N, C-alpha and C positions, 0 to 999 in steps of 0.2 A: 537438554537441547543437543541436537546432533551437530557434529563439527561441519563447518562449511567445506564443500568439496570444490575442486577446480572444475570450472565449466565456463562456457561463454556467459558469464554472469556480469551484469552491470548494476552498479548501485548508483542511482540517481537520487540524491537527496535534494528536495526542493523545499527549502525553508522559506516559504513565500507568504505573502498576504499578511505579514506580521504588522500589526498596527502599533504605532508608538504614540504616546500622549499621556493623558492623565490617568489612564487605566492602571490599576495596581493588580498584579497577579495574585490569585488565590493560592495560599501556600499548600504544598502537597503534604497530606497526612497519611502515614502508613504506606506511602507509595501508590495509593489507589485513587486519590482525588483527581478529577480532571482539572487541568489548568485552563481556566477560561477567564479572559480579561475582556470585559465589554461585550461585544456582539458575537464573537466567533468562538469556535471550538477547535480542538486539535484532532485532525483526521489523518490517518495513514492509509495510503492506497498501495497495495502490494500486488504485483503481477508476476506469475511464474508459468512458463510455458515449456513443457517437455516435448509435446507432439506437434510435428510439422508435416505438411504434405509435400512442400516444394524443396525441402532440404532434410538433412539427417535429424533424427530426434535426439533429444538430450535425456540424461538420466537423473540429474540432480536439481534442475531449475525449480521444479515445484517444491521439492524438499527444502531448498534454500529459502524460498518465500515462506514456507511453513516455519522454518527456524527463526526468521526475522519476526514473524507474527508472535511466536512464543516469547521471544525476547521483549517485544513491545508490550505484550500482555503482562509480563512480569513487572515491568516498570510502572504500569498503571497510569501513564501520563497521557494517554490518548482516550478521547471520548468515544471515538469510533474507528474501527479498523475494517477496511473493505479489501478483501482478497479475491482476486480473479485469476483462476488457473484452469487447468485441464478438467477439473472436477466440478467447476461451477463458480458462482459468485457467492461468497460467504461474507455477510455483514455482521460484525460483532460490535455491540454497543454497551457502553458502561452505564449502569444505573447509579447515579450519584447518591441516591438515598440508601441503597443497600450495599454499595461498593462492590457490586458483582457484575459480571459480563453475561450477556445473552447473545446467542448467535442465530442467524437465519440463513439458510442456503437456498438458492434458486439455480435452476439449470441455465447456464449461460457460458458460452465458449469465449476464450480470451482473444477474440478477433479485434482488428483495428477499430471497427465500428463500435463494438462493445466497450473497449478501453476508452475511446474518445467520449462516448455517451456517459460512462460512469464518471469520467473526469469532469465533464460539464455539470453533472449532478452535484458533484462535490463543490465545484466553484460556485454554483447557485446557492449553496448553504453558507457561503461567505465565511469559510473557516479562518480562524486566527493563524493557524499553522497547518501546513500540508506537507506530509512526507510522502514521496513517491519512490517506490522500489520496484525495479524490473530485473527479472532473471530469465534469460532466454538467449537466443541467438542475436548477434549484432554484427553489422558489417561496416566496413569503411568503403565508400564509393567515391569515385572521381578524385577531387582535390582534397581528400581528407574529411569529406562530409560523413559524419557518423549517423547510422540509421539503426533502428531496432527492427528485427524481423518478427513480425506478428503472425499469429496463426491465420491461415487462409481457409475459409470454409467454402 
């Protein structure tokens, strides 16, 4: 794993949609079993943007999201990782029977519309846990309101 570099990188962890109740977590075996309790799965959504039209480009945001993906794949605690960056949308899914990951890449830019639609797809799957990671430009506007600067197409 490459060391993390200084950039305008934001880490937003959204540990959300976690259900509480009678569900008992499935124990992790060899660090590769997905943790699924009840109806949901554990999904990570990673966004990395180097290329911008309206502001300066970055060097390491995509690499940072790749490093986070590598880290999460090594832990084996996520059923699905969805990475959206300058090179497309890569969906990596864990096969619980073989304990191996398979990936699929489609051409898709990390625009606001694509990030929001991917996020809505994830929410529609009703995950037990959602981790969101963003690496790219961010700005503070007005009275301290923080915004992400997404790629404009």
